[in-house]
N, C-alpha and C positions, 0 to 999 in steps of 0.2 A: 962257583960262588956258594951254592947250596947243594948238598947231596943227602937224599933220604934213603935209608937202607932198612928194609924189613920192618917198617913202621906198623905196629899193631895196637889197636885201641878198641876196647869194649866198654860199654856202659851196661848196667843191669838189664839183661835180656836182649841186648842188641850189640852185635859185633859190627863196628863201624868201619875200621881200617884193618885190612888183612894182609900183613906181610908186604906192605906197599914200598915200591922203589921209585925214585924220581930224581933227576938231575936238573938243576937250573943253572945254565951257563952264565958266567959273568957278563954283565952288560945287556942281557937279553930281556925281552918281555915274554914271560911264560904265563899262559892263561890256562887255568884248570876249569874244565867244563864237566857236566854230569847232571844227573837227575836231581830234583829237589829232595833234600833229606838224605842225599847219598854220601855225605861226609866231607864235602868240599871245605866248609868252614871249620870243621874239626881238624882237617889237615892244615889249614892256614894257622890255626891257633897253636898247633905243634911247632910250626916253623917260627912263629913269633916267640915261643917259649911260655905260652899261657897254659898249655896242657902238657902233661908228661905221659909218654906212651907206656903201654904194658910191656912192650918189647920193641927193639929197634933203635935206630940212631938218627939224629938230625945233625949233619955236619955243616958248619958255616966256616968256610976257608979252612977246613980240616979239623975244626974244634967241635966236639960233640956237645951241643948245648943241652942235651937231655941230662947230662951229668953235672951241670953247673947250678949253683945256688948263689943268692946274694949278689955281692958286688961283681964277681966274674960274669954272671949272667947279665947284669945291668950294663957292663961294658960292651957286651955284644949288642944289646938292645939299643944302645946309644947310636949304633950305626943304622938303626931302622927308622923308617917313617911308616905310619899306618893310616890308611883311609878306611874308616869303619863303615859298615853297612848302615845306610841312612844318614851318614855324616857325623852323628853323635856330637853335635855342637852344644855348647852350654848356652841355654836360652837367656840366662841372666848376664851374660857377657857380650860386649860388642864384638863385631866380626874381627876387629884388630886384636882385641884381648884374647879371643879364641885362638888366633894364629900365634900370638905370643906365649900362650900357655905352656907348650913344651920347652920353650927357651927358659922360662922362669922356673920350671920344675926340674929340668935336667942340667942346665948350664948356669954358671955364675958369670953373667955378662953385665957390663955397664948399661945403664938405662938407654943411653944414646945408641949403643950397638944393637940392643933389642929392637928399638924403634926402626933402625936402618934395615935390619933383617926382615922385620914384619912388612915394611913398605915394599921391599924388594919382592917378597913372596906374593904379596897382593897384586903387584904389577905383573908378575910372571903369569898369573892366572887370569889377567884381564879385568881386574876389579878395582881399578884406580878410583879413589874417592868414596869408597863404601865402608871404610874402616870403622867409622863412628856408628854405623847402623847396627841394629841387633838382628839376629837370625830371623825373627818373625817379620822383619821389615823388608826382607829381600826374597826373591823368587827361589823356587826349588833348585833350579840350575845354578844360581849364585851360591846357595848354601853348599852345593857339591864342590864348587870352586874354592870356597873358603876352607872346606875340609881338606882339599888337596894342598892348598897353601900351607895349612897347619902341618901337614905331613912332610912338606919339603923345607920348612923354615929352618930345621936343624941341619940342613945339607946332608941328608942320609945317603949311604951307599946302596941300601936296599930299601925298596918301598913295596909294601903289601897293600893291595886293593881288594876289599871284601865287598863284592857286588856294588861297585861305585856308581852305577847308573840306575839302581832300583828306584822305581817310582817316576821315572822321567819319560816323556813322550819320545817317539822315534827320532825326531829332529834333535832334541837335546841329548839323546844317547850318543848320536854321532858327533855332536859338538864336544861332549866331554871326552869321548874316545880320541878325537882329534887333538884336544888339549893335552891329554896324557901322552900321546905319541910325540907331539911337539916338545913337551918338557923332557921326555926321555932322550930325544935326539940332542937337545941343548945341554942337558945336565949329566947324561951318561950313567944314571943309576941302573941297578938291576931291579926289574919289576916282576912281582908275582901277583897275578890277579885271579880271583875267583869270579866267574861270570856265567850268566845264563843267556846272554845276548847273542843268539845265533840268527843270522850269519855275521852280524856286525863285527864280532871280535876277530874274524879272520882277516880284517883289514889292518889290524894293528899288531897282531901277535907275531913274534919270531918263532915260537913253539907253542903248540896246543897239546894239552894232556887230557885225555878222557878218563874220568874216574867212574868205575862201574863195579858195584858189589865189593867195595873196599880196596880195590886194586886199580892200578893204571892199566886200562885196557889197550890204550894206544897213545903214542906220543910222537910228535914230529912237526915239521913245518906245516903251516895252514893248508897249503895245496895238497900235501900228502894226506892229511886227515880228511879233507873234503872229498878226496878220491878213494878213500879207504873202502875196501870190499868187506870189511868186518861187519857182521850183521848188527851188532850192538851200536857201533859207531854210526852206521848208516841210518838206523832207526832214530837215533837221537838227533842227528843233524837235520834229517828230513821231517822230524816231528811225527814219525809213524807210530801207531799204537804197538805196544809190546804185548803179544798174546799171553805170554807167561805172567807178566805183571798184572794183566787184567784178570787172569784166572785166580791169582792170589787175592785180588781185591774182591 
């Protein structure tokens, strides 16, 4: 579904991505892990088409989206759903209106069809009856569910999750992960997730990619990554200090 080739991106004084390669198989849950500030969200923004690389390509079904502008890029993005870090809900809108927002922005649908899709999306994430409430009136876990419902309401083929469980306690982390896995099995979308939740992500991923110093240091099934003998991968998964990084600090 997605193939990244030689992706390179620098900001003033900081090389973030360095000739990065990655493949995301159709229908998989691929989770990108790595140190904070290591470029995970920058990679995700390239996949969505919000950033353009200095070099390299992002292919979606063989189409290089880094070369697209305007309507051709929008057509690709209409296949996307995005769960932003923190949820990014509109506080001034009800939960139902938050879920309806992408339908009203992207698609010209009859009001009854919008209402039907919103209700279906809210039920899918287990939030029956909360549509009229505002984000400030529901819990943090519920806000995450509303954000997921909003990402799924357009029936996307590809869903991007940017740290979807940030700020939740361990029980809610596992609950949201379980919800994502259940929705993936039922709806069959391709998922790309950026996460720091170790070891919880190993229970839902089909593939795990470790981002280190701007490149994918290792990629494979969860069991393979957990058993990796690579020093960088082992240190990150086990939470061991990195003497080199400590020396730089």
